[in-house]
mmCIF file of the C-alpha atoms, coordinates in Angstrom:
data_MODEL
# 
_entry.id   MODEL 
# 
loop_
_atom_site.group_PDB 
_atom_site.id 
_atom_site.type_symbol 
_atom_site.label_atom_id 
_atom_site.label_alt_id 
_atom_site.label_comp_id 
_atom_site.label_asym_id 
_atom_site.label_entity_id 
_atom_site.label_seq_id 
_atom_site.pdbx_PDB_ins_code 
_atom_site.Cartn_x 
_atom_site.Cartn_y 
_atom_site.Cartn_z 
_atom_site.occupancy 
_atom_site.B_iso_or_equiv 
_atom_site.pdbx_formal_charge 
_atom_site.auth_seq_id 
_atom_site.auth_comp_id 
_atom_site.auth_asym_id 
_atom_site.auth_atom_id 
_atom_site.pdbx_PDB_model_num 
ATOM 1   C CA . MET A 1 1   ? 26.881 82.093 65.231 1.00 0.00 ? 1   MET A CA 1 
ATOM 2   C CA . LYS A 1 2   ? 26.494 82.720 61.508 1.00 0.00 ? 2   LYS A CA 1 
ATOM 3   C CA . ALA A 1 3   ? 29.203 83.061 58.944 1.00 0.00 ? 3   ALA A CA 1 
ATOM 4   C CA . GLY A 1 4   ? 28.471 86.697 58.093 1.00 0.00 ? 4   GLY A CA 1 
ATOM 5   C CA . HIS A 1 5   ? 26.098 88.407 55.717 1.00 0.00 ? 5   HIS A CA 1 
ATOM 6   C CA . ARG A 1 6   ? 27.686 87.348 52.253 1.00 0.00 ? 6   ARG A CA 1 
ATOM 7   C CA . SER A 1 7   ? 25.273 86.122 50.004 1.00 0.00 ? 7   SER A CA 1 
ATOM 8   C CA . GLY A 1 8   ? 25.973 83.297 47.536 1.00 0.00 ? 8   GLY A CA 1 
ATOM 9   C CA . PRO A 1 9   ? 28.089 80.165 47.778 1.00 0.00 ? 9   PRO A CA 1 
ATOM 10  C CA . LEU A 1 10  ? 31.121 79.931 50.032 1.00 0.00 ? 10  LEU A CA 1 
ATOM 11  C CA . ASN A 1 11  ? 34.324 77.844 49.582 1.00 0.00 ? 11  ASN A CA 1 
ATOM 12  C CA . LEU A 1 12  ? 34.320 75.222 52.604 1.00 0.00 ? 12  LEU A CA 1 
ATOM 13  C CA . ILE A 1 13  ? 37.737 73.574 53.066 1.00 0.00 ? 13  ILE A CA 1 
ATOM 14  C CA . PHE A 1 14  ? 37.488 70.339 55.366 1.00 0.00 ? 14  PHE A CA 1 
ATOM 15  C CA . ASP A 1 15  ? 40.208 68.499 57.054 1.00 0.00 ? 15  ASP A CA 1 
ATOM 16  C CA . ALA A 1 16  ? 39.576 64.760 57.459 1.00 0.00 ? 16  ALA A CA 1 
ATOM 17  C CA . ASP A 1 17  ? 41.334 63.074 60.289 1.00 0.00 ? 17  ASP A CA 1 
ATOM 18  C CA . ASP A 1 18  ? 39.437 63.751 63.486 1.00 0.00 ? 18  ASP A CA 1 
ATOM 19  C CA . THR A 1 19  ? 37.121 66.248 61.848 1.00 0.00 ? 19  THR A CA 1 
ATOM 20  C CA . LEU A 1 20  ? 35.244 63.975 59.406 1.00 0.00 ? 20  LEU A CA 1 
ATOM 21  C CA . TRP A 1 21  ? 36.241 60.672 61.120 1.00 0.00 ? 21  TRP A CA 1 
ATOM 22  C CA . ASP A 1 22  ? 38.003 59.278 64.134 1.00 0.00 ? 22  ASP A CA 1 
ATOM 23  C CA . SER A 1 23  ? 41.780 58.772 63.603 1.00 0.00 ? 23  SER A CA 1 
ATOM 24  C CA . ASN A 1 24  ? 44.109 59.661 66.326 1.00 0.00 ? 24  ASN A CA 1 
ATOM 25  C CA . VAL A 1 25  ? 42.514 57.477 68.948 1.00 0.00 ? 25  VAL A CA 1 
ATOM 26  C CA . HIS A 1 26  ? 43.696 54.490 66.676 1.00 0.00 ? 26  HIS A CA 1 
ATOM 27  C CA . PHE A 1 27  ? 47.277 55.697 67.171 1.00 0.00 ? 27  PHE A CA 1 
ATOM 28  C CA . LEU A 1 28  ? 46.787 56.075 70.879 1.00 0.00 ? 28  LEU A CA 1 
ATOM 29  C CA . GLU A 1 29  ? 45.587 52.586 71.028 1.00 0.00 ? 29  GLU A CA 1 
ATOM 30  C CA . ALA A 1 30  ? 48.367 51.268 68.868 1.00 0.00 ? 30  ALA A CA 1 
ATOM 31  C CA . PHE A 1 31  ? 50.905 52.761 71.355 1.00 0.00 ? 31  PHE A CA 1 
ATOM 32  C CA . GLU A 1 32  ? 49.079 51.185 74.156 1.00 0.00 ? 32  GLU A CA 1 
ATOM 33  C CA . SER A 1 33  ? 49.295 47.749 72.407 1.00 0.00 ? 33  SER A CA 1 
ATOM 34  C CA . PHE A 1 34  ? 53.063 48.405 71.790 1.00 0.00 ? 34  PHE A CA 1 
ATOM 35  C CA . ALA A 1 35  ? 53.743 49.277 75.521 1.00 0.00 ? 35  ALA A CA 1 
ATOM 36  C CA . LEU A 1 36  ? 51.750 46.208 76.555 1.00 0.00 ? 36  LEU A CA 1 
ATOM 37  C CA . ALA A 1 37  ? 53.691 43.981 74.332 1.00 0.00 ? 37  ALA A CA 1 
ATOM 38  C CA . ILE A 1 38  ? 57.042 45.288 75.895 1.00 0.00 ? 38  ILE A CA 1 
ATOM 39  C CA . GLU A 1 39  ? 55.485 44.527 79.249 1.00 0.00 ? 39  GLU A CA 1 
ATOM 40  C CA . GLU A 1 40  ? 54.536 40.997 78.354 1.00 0.00 ? 40  GLU A CA 1 
ATOM 41  C CA . ILE A 1 41  ? 57.964 40.317 76.971 1.00 0.00 ? 41  ILE A CA 1 
ATOM 42  C CA . GLY A 1 42  ? 59.446 41.331 80.348 1.00 0.00 ? 42  GLY A CA 1 
ATOM 43  C CA . LEU A 1 43  ? 61.507 44.321 79.263 1.00 0.00 ? 43  LEU A CA 1 
ATOM 44  C CA . ALA A 1 44  ? 62.216 46.633 82.141 1.00 0.00 ? 44  ALA A CA 1 
ATOM 45  C CA . VAL A 1 45  ? 61.253 49.811 80.419 1.00 0.00 ? 45  VAL A CA 1 
ATOM 46  C CA . ASP A 1 46  ? 59.081 52.500 81.860 1.00 0.00 ? 46  ASP A CA 1 
ATOM 47  C CA . ARG A 1 47  ? 56.331 54.369 79.958 1.00 0.00 ? 47  ARG A CA 1 
ATOM 48  C CA . THR A 1 48  ? 58.368 57.518 79.708 1.00 0.00 ? 48  THR A CA 1 
ATOM 49  C CA . GLU A 1 49  ? 61.369 55.852 77.992 1.00 0.00 ? 49  GLU A CA 1 
ATOM 50  C CA . ILE A 1 50  ? 58.850 54.076 75.706 1.00 0.00 ? 50  ILE A CA 1 
ATOM 51  C CA . ARG A 1 51  ? 56.997 57.236 74.849 1.00 0.00 ? 51  ARG A CA 1 
ATOM 52  C CA . SER A 1 52  ? 60.319 59.053 74.182 1.00 0.00 ? 52  SER A CA 1 
ATOM 53  C CA . ALA A 1 53  ? 61.627 56.325 71.900 1.00 0.00 ? 53  ALA A CA 1 
ATOM 54  C CA . VAL A 1 54  ? 58.467 56.236 69.879 1.00 0.00 ? 54  VAL A CA 1 
ATOM 55  C CA . ARG A 1 55  ? 58.293 59.924 69.645 1.00 0.00 ? 55  ARG A CA 1 
ATOM 56  C CA . ASP A 1 56  ? 61.848 60.290 68.513 1.00 0.00 ? 56  ASP A CA 1 
ATOM 57  C CA . ALA A 1 57  ? 61.231 57.643 65.806 1.00 0.00 ? 57  ALA A CA 1 
ATOM 58  C CA . GLU A 1 58  ? 58.004 59.000 64.806 1.00 0.00 ? 58  GLU A CA 1 
ATOM 59  C CA . LEU A 1 59  ? 59.314 62.487 64.319 1.00 0.00 ? 59  LEU A CA 1 
ATOM 60  C CA . LYS A 1 60  ? 62.285 61.162 62.007 1.00 0.00 ? 60  LYS A CA 1 
ATOM 61  C CA . ARG A 1 61  ? 59.804 59.006 60.010 1.00 0.00 ? 61  ARG A CA 1 
ATOM 62  C CA . ILE A 1 62  ? 57.413 62.120 59.485 1.00 0.00 ? 62  ILE A CA 1 
ATOM 63  C CA . GLU A 1 63  ? 60.456 64.266 58.321 1.00 0.00 ? 63  GLU A CA 1 
ATOM 64  C CA . GLU A 1 64  ? 61.364 61.542 55.820 1.00 0.00 ? 64  GLU A CA 1 
ATOM 65  C CA . PHE A 1 65  ? 58.040 60.065 54.708 1.00 0.00 ? 65  PHE A CA 1 
ATOM 66  C CA . GLY A 1 66  ? 55.318 62.600 55.972 1.00 0.00 ? 66  GLY A CA 1 
ATOM 67  C CA . TYR A 1 67  ? 52.422 61.848 58.220 1.00 0.00 ? 67  TYR A CA 1 
ATOM 68  C CA . GLY A 1 68  ? 50.278 58.606 58.172 1.00 0.00 ? 68  GLY A CA 1 
ATOM 69  C CA . ARG A 1 69  ? 49.933 55.089 59.489 1.00 0.00 ? 69  ARG A CA 1 
ATOM 70  C CA . ALA A 1 70  ? 52.605 53.492 57.550 1.00 0.00 ? 70  ALA A CA 1 
ATOM 71  C CA . PRO A 1 71  ? 55.147 55.806 58.863 1.00 0.00 ? 71  PRO A CA 1 
ATOM 72  C CA . TYR A 1 72  ? 53.978 55.382 62.439 1.00 0.00 ? 72  TYR A CA 1 
ATOM 73  C CA . VAL A 1 73  ? 54.347 51.485 62.160 1.00 0.00 ? 73  VAL A CA 1 
ATOM 74  C CA . ALA A 1 74  ? 57.932 52.136 60.865 1.00 0.00 ? 74  ALA A CA 1 
ATOM 75  C CA . ALA A 1 75  ? 58.514 54.254 63.962 1.00 0.00 ? 75  ALA A CA 1 
ATOM 76  C CA . LEU A 1 76  ? 57.327 51.603 66.166 1.00 0.00 ? 76  LEU A CA 1 
ATOM 77  C CA . HIS A 1 77  ? 59.699 49.100 64.563 1.00 0.00 ? 77  HIS A CA 1 
ATOM 78  C CA . HIS A 1 78  ? 62.519 51.589 65.064 1.00 0.00 ? 78  HIS A CA 1 
ATOM 79  C CA . ALA A 1 79  ? 61.583 52.114 68.609 1.00 0.00 ? 79  ALA A CA 1 
ATOM 80  C CA . ALA A 1 80  ? 61.329 48.315 69.194 1.00 0.00 ? 80  ALA A CA 1 
ATOM 81  C CA . ALA A 1 81  ? 64.893 47.951 67.864 1.00 0.00 ? 81  ALA A CA 1 
ATOM 82  C CA . ARG A 1 82  ? 66.178 50.634 70.155 1.00 0.00 ? 82  ARG A CA 1 
ATOM 83  C CA . LEU A 1 83  ? 64.347 49.387 73.294 1.00 0.00 ? 83  LEU A CA 1 
ATOM 84  C CA . ALA A 1 84  ? 64.779 45.519 73.142 1.00 0.00 ? 84  ALA A CA 1 
ATOM 85  C CA . GLN A 1 85  ? 67.887 43.452 73.812 1.00 0.00 ? 85  GLN A CA 1 
ATOM 86  C CA . PRO A 1 86  ? 68.689 41.224 70.829 1.00 0.00 ? 86  PRO A CA 1 
ATOM 87  C CA . GLU A 1 87  ? 67.286 38.173 72.503 1.00 0.00 ? 87  GLU A CA 1 
ATOM 88  C CA . HIS A 1 88  ? 63.744 39.961 72.651 1.00 0.00 ? 88  HIS A CA 1 
ATOM 89  C CA . ARG A 1 89  ? 63.797 41.628 69.261 1.00 0.00 ? 89  ARG A CA 1 
ATOM 90  C CA . VAL A 1 90  ? 62.276 38.743 67.109 1.00 0.00 ? 90  VAL A CA 1 
ATOM 91  C CA . ARG A 1 91  ? 59.227 38.508 69.541 1.00 0.00 ? 91  ARG A CA 1 
ATOM 92  C CA . LEU A 1 92  ? 58.706 42.168 69.657 1.00 0.00 ? 92  LEU A CA 1 
ATOM 93  C CA . ARG A 1 93  ? 59.057 42.710 65.782 1.00 0.00 ? 93  ARG A CA 1 
ATOM 94  C CA . LYS A 1 94  ? 56.335 40.082 65.438 1.00 0.00 ? 94  LYS A CA 1 
ATOM 95  C CA . ALA A 1 95  ? 54.010 41.925 68.004 1.00 0.00 ? 95  ALA A CA 1 
ATOM 96  C CA . VAL A 1 96  ? 54.671 45.309 66.190 1.00 0.00 ? 96  VAL A CA 1 
ATOM 97  C CA . ALA A 1 97  ? 53.854 43.603 62.812 1.00 0.00 ? 97  ALA A CA 1 
ATOM 98  C CA . LYS A 1 98  ? 50.489 42.532 64.089 1.00 0.00 ? 98  LYS A CA 1 
ATOM 99  C CA . ILE A 1 99  ? 49.930 45.973 65.839 1.00 0.00 ? 99  ILE A CA 1 
ATOM 100 C CA . GLY A 1 100 ? 50.820 47.709 62.506 1.00 0.00 ? 100 GLY A CA 1 
ATOM 101 C CA . THR A 1 101 ? 48.544 45.633 60.321 1.00 0.00 ? 101 THR A CA 1 
ATOM 102 C CA . HIS A 1 102 ? 45.645 46.174 62.643 1.00 0.00 ? 102 HIS A CA 1 
ATOM 103 C CA . LEU A 1 103 ? 46.401 49.979 62.470 1.00 0.00 ? 103 LEU A CA 1 
ATOM 104 C CA . ILE A 1 104 ? 46.787 50.247 58.778 1.00 0.00 ? 104 ILE A CA 1 
ATOM 105 C CA . GLU A 1 105 ? 43.591 48.220 57.934 1.00 0.00 ? 105 GLU A CA 1 
ATOM 106 C CA . ARG A 1 106 ? 41.329 49.559 60.669 1.00 0.00 ? 106 ARG A CA 1 
ATOM 107 C CA . ASP A 1 107 ? 38.385 51.432 59.364 1.00 0.00 ? 107 ASP A CA 1 
ATOM 108 C CA . CYS A 1 108 ? 37.874 55.005 60.569 1.00 0.00 ? 108 CYS A CA 1 
ATOM 109 C CA . PRO A 1 109 ? 34.248 55.509 61.604 1.00 0.00 ? 109 PRO A CA 1 
ATOM 110 C CA . LEU A 1 110 ? 32.480 58.802 60.498 1.00 0.00 ? 110 LEU A CA 1 
ATOM 111 C CA . LEU A 1 111 ? 32.013 61.383 63.534 1.00 0.00 ? 111 LEU A CA 1 
ATOM 112 C CA . PRO A 1 112 ? 28.420 62.052 64.361 1.00 0.00 ? 112 PRO A CA 1 
ATOM 113 C CA . GLY A 1 113 ? 26.477 64.075 62.002 1.00 0.00 ? 113 GLY A CA 1 
ATOM 114 C CA . VAL A 1 114 ? 29.153 64.298 59.209 1.00 0.00 ? 114 VAL A CA 1 
ATOM 115 C CA . ARG A 1 115 ? 27.429 62.732 56.338 1.00 0.00 ? 115 ARG A CA 1 
ATOM 116 C CA . PRO A 1 116 ? 24.069 64.456 56.577 1.00 0.00 ? 116 PRO A CA 1 
ATOM 117 C CA . ALA A 1 117 ? 25.643 67.703 57.054 1.00 0.00 ? 117 ALA A CA 1 
ATOM 118 C CA . LEU A 1 118 ? 28.055 67.414 54.085 1.00 0.00 ? 118 LEU A CA 1 
ATOM 119 C CA . GLU A 1 119 ? 25.051 66.343 51.980 1.00 0.00 ? 119 GLU A CA 1 
ATOM 120 C CA . GLU A 1 120 ? 23.109 69.555 52.801 1.00 0.00 ? 120 GLU A CA 1 
ATOM 121 C CA . LEU A 1 121 ? 26.146 71.730 52.591 1.00 0.00 ? 121 LEU A CA 1 
ATOM 122 C CA . ALA A 1 122 ? 27.093 70.513 49.131 1.00 0.00 ? 122 ALA A CA 1 
ATOM 123 C CA . LEU A 1 123 ? 23.903 71.626 47.883 1.00 0.00 ? 123 LEU A CA 1 
ATOM 124 C CA . ARG A 1 124 ? 24.699 75.379 48.526 1.00 0.00 ? 124 ARG A CA 1 
ATOM 125 C CA . HIS A 1 125 ? 28.284 75.684 48.919 1.00 0.00 ? 125 HIS A CA 1 
ATOM 126 C CA . ARG A 1 126 ? 31.570 74.505 47.238 1.00 0.00 ? 126 ARG A CA 1 
ATOM 127 C CA . LEU A 1 127 ? 33.293 71.973 49.283 1.00 0.00 ? 127 LEU A CA 1 
ATOM 128 C CA . LEU A 1 128 ? 37.051 71.031 49.230 1.00 0.00 ? 128 LEU A CA 1 
ATOM 129 C CA . LEU A 1 129 ? 39.068 68.466 51.126 1.00 0.00 ? 129 LEU A CA 1 
ATOM 130 C CA . PHE A 1 130 ? 42.435 69.410 52.455 1.00 0.00 ? 130 PHE A CA 1 
ATOM 131 C CA . THR A 1 131 ? 44.122 66.976 54.776 1.00 0.00 ? 131 THR A CA 1 
ATOM 132 C CA . LYS A 1 132 ? 47.732 65.701 55.628 1.00 0.00 ? 132 LYS A CA 1 
ATOM 133 C CA . GLY A 1 133 ? 48.727 62.149 55.395 1.00 0.00 ? 133 GLY A CA 1 
ATOM 134 C CA . GLN A 1 134 ? 49.945 59.479 53.014 1.00 0.00 ? 134 GLN A CA 1 
ATOM 135 C CA . PRO A 1 135 ? 47.935 60.164 49.912 1.00 0.00 ? 135 PRO A CA 1 
ATOM 136 C CA . ALA A 1 136 ? 47.168 56.470 49.080 1.00 0.00 ? 136 ALA A CA 1 
ATOM 137 C CA . GLU A 1 137 ? 46.078 56.020 52.951 1.00 0.00 ? 137 GLU A CA 1 
ATOM 138 C CA . GLN A 1 138 ? 43.782 59.055 52.756 1.00 0.00 ? 138 GLN A CA 1 
ATOM 139 C CA . LEU A 1 139 ? 42.375 58.271 49.219 1.00 0.00 ? 139 LEU A CA 1 
ATOM 140 C CA . ARG A 1 140 ? 41.531 54.833 50.468 1.00 0.00 ? 140 ARG A CA 1 
ATOM 141 C CA . ARG A 1 141 ? 40.024 56.024 53.696 1.00 0.00 ? 141 ARG A CA 1 
ATOM 142 C CA . LEU A 1 142 ? 37.991 58.635 51.667 1.00 0.00 ? 142 LEU A CA 1 
ATOM 143 C CA . ALA A 1 143 ? 36.715 55.764 49.494 1.00 0.00 ? 143 ALA A CA 1 
ATOM 144 C CA . ARG A 1 144 ? 35.541 53.648 52.350 1.00 0.00 ? 144 ARG A CA 1 
ATOM 145 C CA . SER A 1 145 ? 33.843 56.628 53.848 1.00 0.00 ? 145 SER A CA 1 
ATOM 146 C CA . GLY A 1 146 ? 31.620 57.245 50.737 1.00 0.00 ? 146 GLY A CA 1 
ATOM 147 C CA . LEU A 1 147 ? 32.172 60.889 51.102 1.00 0.00 ? 147 LEU A CA 1 
ATOM 148 C CA . GLY A 1 148 ? 34.376 61.671 48.023 1.00 0.00 ? 148 GLY A CA 1 
ATOM 149 C CA . ARG A 1 149 ? 31.285 62.703 46.007 1.00 0.00 ? 149 ARG A CA 1 
ATOM 150 C CA . PHE A 1 150 ? 30.850 65.845 47.989 1.00 0.00 ? 150 PHE A CA 1 
ATOM 151 C CA . PHE A 1 151 ? 34.202 67.283 47.436 1.00 0.00 ? 151 PHE A CA 1 
ATOM 152 C CA . GLU A 1 152 ? 34.993 69.241 44.153 1.00 0.00 ? 152 GLU A CA 1 
ATOM 153 C CA . ARG A 1 153 ? 38.738 69.117 45.050 1.00 0.00 ? 153 ARG A CA 1 
ATOM 154 C CA . ILE A 1 154 ? 40.942 66.842 47.121 1.00 0.00 ? 154 ILE A CA 1 
ATOM 155 C CA . ASP A 1 155 ? 44.372 67.675 48.263 1.00 0.00 ? 155 ASP A CA 1 
ATOM 156 C CA . THR A 1 156 ? 46.778 65.768 50.485 1.00 0.00 ? 156 THR A CA 1 
ATOM 157 C CA . PRO A 1 157 ? 49.728 68.199 51.277 1.00 0.00 ? 157 PRO A CA 1 
ATOM 158 C CA . ARG A 1 158 ? 52.857 67.161 53.222 1.00 0.00 ? 158 ARG A CA 1 
ATOM 159 C CA . GLU A 1 159 ? 52.242 69.971 55.516 1.00 0.00 ? 159 GLU A CA 1 
ATOM 160 C CA . LYS A 1 160 ? 49.409 72.386 56.099 1.00 0.00 ? 160 LYS A CA 1 
ATOM 161 C CA . ASP A 1 161 ? 51.162 75.741 56.630 1.00 0.00 ? 161 ASP A CA 1 
ATOM 162 C CA . VAL A 1 162 ? 50.682 79.247 55.368 1.00 0.00 ? 162 VAL A CA 1 
ATOM 163 C CA . SER A 1 163 ? 52.402 78.713 52.059 1.00 0.00 ? 163 SER A CA 1 
ATOM 164 C CA . ALA A 1 164 ? 50.147 75.453 51.704 1.00 0.00 ? 164 ALA A CA 1 
ATOM 165 C CA . TYR A 1 165 ? 46.950 77.462 52.053 1.00 0.00 ? 165 TYR A CA 1 
ATOM 166 C CA . ARG A 1 166 ? 48.104 80.191 49.778 1.00 0.00 ? 166 ARG A CA 1 
ATOM 167 C CA . ARG A 1 167 ? 49.003 77.769 47.186 1.00 0.00 ? 167 ARG A CA 1 
ATOM 168 C CA . LEU A 1 168 ? 45.586 76.053 47.544 1.00 0.00 ? 168 LEU A CA 1 
ATOM 169 C CA . VAL A 1 169 ? 43.775 79.473 47.249 1.00 0.00 ? 169 VAL A CA 1 
ATOM 170 C CA . ARG A 1 170 ? 45.681 80.461 44.124 1.00 0.00 ? 170 ARG A CA 1 
ATOM 171 C CA . GLU A 1 171 ? 45.457 76.908 42.406 1.00 0.00 ? 171 GLU A CA 1 
ATOM 172 C CA . ALA A 1 172 ? 41.710 76.571 43.195 1.00 0.00 ? 172 ALA A CA 1 
ATOM 173 C CA . GLU A 1 173 ? 40.961 80.235 42.454 1.00 0.00 ? 173 GLU A CA 1 
ATOM 174 C CA . LEU A 1 174 ? 39.477 80.764 45.960 1.00 0.00 ? 174 LEU A CA 1 
ATOM 175 C CA . ASP A 1 175 ? 38.236 84.185 47.074 1.00 0.00 ? 175 ASP A CA 1 
ATOM 176 C CA . PRO A 1 176 ? 39.839 84.380 50.600 1.00 0.00 ? 176 PRO A CA 1 
ATOM 177 C CA . GLY A 1 177 ? 37.067 86.559 51.879 1.00 0.00 ? 177 GLY A CA 1 
ATOM 178 C CA . ALA A 1 178 ? 34.522 83.672 50.910 1.00 0.00 ? 178 ALA A CA 1 
ATOM 179 C CA . THR A 1 179 ? 36.495 80.755 52.115 1.00 0.00 ? 179 THR A CA 1 
ATOM 180 C CA . PHE A 1 180 ? 36.559 78.946 55.505 1.00 0.00 ? 180 PHE A CA 1 
ATOM 181 C CA . MET A 1 181 ? 38.967 76.286 56.793 1.00 0.00 ? 181 MET A CA 1 
ATOM 182 C CA . ILE A 1 182 ? 37.172 73.571 58.924 1.00 0.00 ? 182 ILE A CA 1 
ATOM 183 C CA . GLY A 1 183 ? 39.098 71.342 61.263 1.00 0.00 ? 183 GLY A CA 1 
ATOM 184 C CA . ASN A 1 184 ? 40.094 70.157 64.740 1.00 0.00 ? 184 ASN A CA 1 
ATOM 185 C CA . SER A 1 185 ? 43.730 71.024 64.747 1.00 0.00 ? 185 SER A CA 1 
ATOM 186 C CA . PRO A 1 186 ? 44.797 74.562 65.933 1.00 0.00 ? 186 PRO A CA 1 
ATOM 187 C CA . ARG A 1 187 ? 48.385 74.064 64.525 1.00 0.00 ? 187 ARG A CA 1 
ATOM 188 C CA . SER A 1 188 ? 47.348 72.760 60.940 1.00 0.00 ? 188 SER A CA 1 
ATOM 189 C CA . ASP A 1 189 ? 43.665 73.891 60.485 1.00 0.00 ? 189 ASP A CA 1 
ATOM 190 C CA . ILE A 1 190 ? 43.164 77.092 62.133 1.00 0.00 ? 190 ILE A CA 1 
ATOM 191 C CA . ASN A 1 191 ? 46.116 79.260 62.818 1.00 0.00 ? 191 ASN A CA 1 
ATOM 192 C CA . PRO A 1 192 ? 47.822 78.980 59.376 1.00 0.00 ? 192 PRO A CA 1 
ATOM 193 C CA . ALA A 1 193 ? 44.522 79.323 57.507 1.00 0.00 ? 193 ALA A CA 1 
ATOM 194 C CA . VAL A 1 194 ? 43.879 82.421 59.238 1.00 0.00 ? 194 VAL A CA 1 
ATOM 195 C CA . ARG A 1 195 ? 47.454 83.781 58.646 1.00 0.00 ? 195 ARG A CA 1 
ATOM 196 C CA . ALA A 1 196 ? 46.938 83.101 54.984 1.00 0.00 ? 196 ALA A CA 1 
ATOM 197 C CA . GLY A 1 197 ? 43.912 85.292 54.881 1.00 0.00 ? 197 GLY A CA 1 
ATOM 198 C CA . LEU A 1 198 ? 41.121 82.814 55.425 1.00 0.00 ? 198 LEU A CA 1 
ATOM 199 C CA . ARG A 1 199 ? 38.435 82.365 57.936 1.00 0.00 ? 199 ARG A CA 1 
ATOM 200 C CA . ALA A 1 200 ? 38.248 79.297 59.873 1.00 0.00 ? 200 ALA A CA 1 
ATOM 201 C CA . VAL A 1 201 ? 35.763 77.022 61.920 1.00 0.00 ? 201 VAL A CA 1 
ATOM 202 C CA . PHE A 1 202 ? 37.302 75.117 64.913 1.00 0.00 ? 202 PHE A CA 1 
ATOM 203 C CA . ILE A 1 203 ? 35.680 71.844 65.959 1.00 0.00 ? 203 ILE A CA 1 
ATOM 204 C CA . PRO A 1 204 ? 37.434 70.541 68.934 1.00 0.00 ? 204 PRO A CA 1 
ATOM 205 C CA . HIS A 1 205 ? 38.075 66.708 69.156 1.00 0.00 ? 205 HIS A CA 1 
ATOM 206 C CA . PRO A 1 206 ? 38.937 64.956 72.495 1.00 0.00 ? 206 PRO A CA 1 
ATOM 207 C CA . HIS A 1 207 ? 41.721 62.995 70.905 1.00 0.00 ? 207 HIS A CA 1 
ATOM 208 C CA . THR A 1 208 ? 43.456 65.577 68.667 1.00 0.00 ? 208 THR A CA 1 
ATOM 209 C CA . TRP A 1 209 ? 47.149 64.699 68.451 1.00 0.00 ? 209 TRP A CA 1 
ATOM 210 C CA . GLU A 1 210 ? 49.117 66.543 71.043 1.00 0.00 ? 210 GLU A CA 1 
ATOM 211 C CA . LEU A 1 211 ? 51.597 67.799 68.421 1.00 0.00 ? 211 LEU A CA 1 
ATOM 212 C CA . GLU A 1 212 ? 48.673 69.531 66.647 1.00 0.00 ? 212 GLU A CA 1 
ATOM 213 C CA . GLN A 1 213 ? 47.646 71.397 69.739 1.00 0.00 ? 213 GLN A CA 1 
ATOM 214 C CA . GLU A 1 214 ? 48.633 74.918 70.151 1.00 0.00 ? 214 GLU A CA 1 
ATOM 215 C CA . GLU A 1 215 ? 46.924 78.152 71.438 1.00 0.00 ? 215 GLU A CA 1 
ATOM 216 C CA . ILE A 1 216 ? 44.601 79.665 68.918 1.00 0.00 ? 216 ILE A CA 1 
ATOM 217 C CA . GLN A 1 217 ? 45.889 83.037 68.009 1.00 0.00 ? 217 GLN A CA 1 
ATOM 218 C CA . PRO A 1 218 ? 43.636 86.162 68.257 1.00 0.00 ? 218 PRO A CA 1 
ATOM 219 C CA . ALA A 1 219 ? 42.099 86.839 65.041 1.00 0.00 ? 219 ALA A CA 1 
ATOM 220 C CA . ASP A 1 220 ? 39.448 89.573 65.406 1.00 0.00 ? 220 ASP A CA 1 
ATOM 221 C CA . GLY A 1 221 ? 36.298 87.575 64.589 1.00 0.00 ? 221 GLY A CA 1 
ATOM 222 C CA . MET A 1 222 ? 38.058 85.340 61.852 1.00 0.00 ? 222 MET A CA 1 
ATOM 223 C CA . ILE A 1 223 ? 37.405 82.155 63.827 1.00 0.00 ? 223 ILE A CA 1 
ATOM 224 C CA . ILE A 1 224 ? 34.214 80.452 64.754 1.00 0.00 ? 224 ILE A CA 1 
ATOM 225 C CA . GLU A 1 225 ? 34.072 77.559 67.279 1.00 0.00 ? 225 GLU A CA 1 
ATOM 226 C CA . VAL A 1 226 ? 31.363 74.963 67.404 1.00 0.00 ? 226 VAL A CA 1 
ATOM 227 C CA . ASN A 1 227 ? 30.907 71.893 69.461 1.00 0.00 ? 227 ASN A CA 1 
ATOM 228 C CA . SER A 1 228 ? 29.851 69.559 66.777 1.00 0.00 ? 228 SER A CA 1 
ATOM 229 C CA . PHE A 1 229 ? 29.926 68.961 63.017 1.00 0.00 ? 229 PHE A CA 1 
ATOM 230 C CA . HIS A 1 230 ? 26.190 69.144 62.734 1.00 0.00 ? 230 HIS A CA 1 
ATOM 231 C CA . ARG A 1 231 ? 26.514 72.868 63.920 1.00 0.00 ? 231 ARG A CA 1 
ATOM 232 C CA . LEU A 1 232 ? 28.112 73.771 60.687 1.00 0.00 ? 232 LEU A CA 1 
ATOM 233 C CA . LEU A 1 233 ? 24.480 73.688 59.225 1.00 0.00 ? 233 LEU A CA 1 
ATOM 234 C CA . GLU A 1 234 ? 23.584 76.668 61.506 1.00 0.00 ? 234 GLU A CA 1 
ATOM 235 C CA . VAL A 1 235 ? 26.883 78.618 60.562 1.00 0.00 ? 235 VAL A CA 1 
ATOM 236 C CA . PHE A 1 236 ? 26.498 77.989 56.778 1.00 0.00 ? 236 PHE A CA 1 
# 
């Protein structure tokens, strides 16, 4: 599917996590390591209770500090203190510290086709990066990826809602009719962008965070879905 018949460069706004590189699978693996550490210590706690404790702590940390790996590690520490008896807390705290260090320092491999597609798209369109997360974490990850040179503008908003997209349109002087948001999250990348008057390209990812999942709203031809990043070259 083509992006329409408009001639001239377009504004292509990209999400990063699970659009340009793998990310959420690392959080899933960190949770599994945390649950295994609880099991190895001998705590009688089932997975449902562990998941609930982590999720409650995670949402509180997000509200206070925003999205990112460091807030997630803080959530694991908080959940550990809630789940473990006093005699087990030191051992579990050490396990969480090890899990957290690995999560924060872990490289995020680029998804297939990302680099060559961005190289080609940057020759004919204006590329912007618009991704949630701790700014220092995301900028460090972007530097490691070597993709920063492709983007004219880089933003790390606390939340990607309708007002954030409208602010980006205003500050970057974007023509909404010539602007597409590209990402894997219905909640943050697709639905709010379309409500802000942009068009969108949805690239599903098998490990999209469950809290980023929601039904994509009917948008009368405003949304294109592709099954791989490389397909963007056919769209644009």
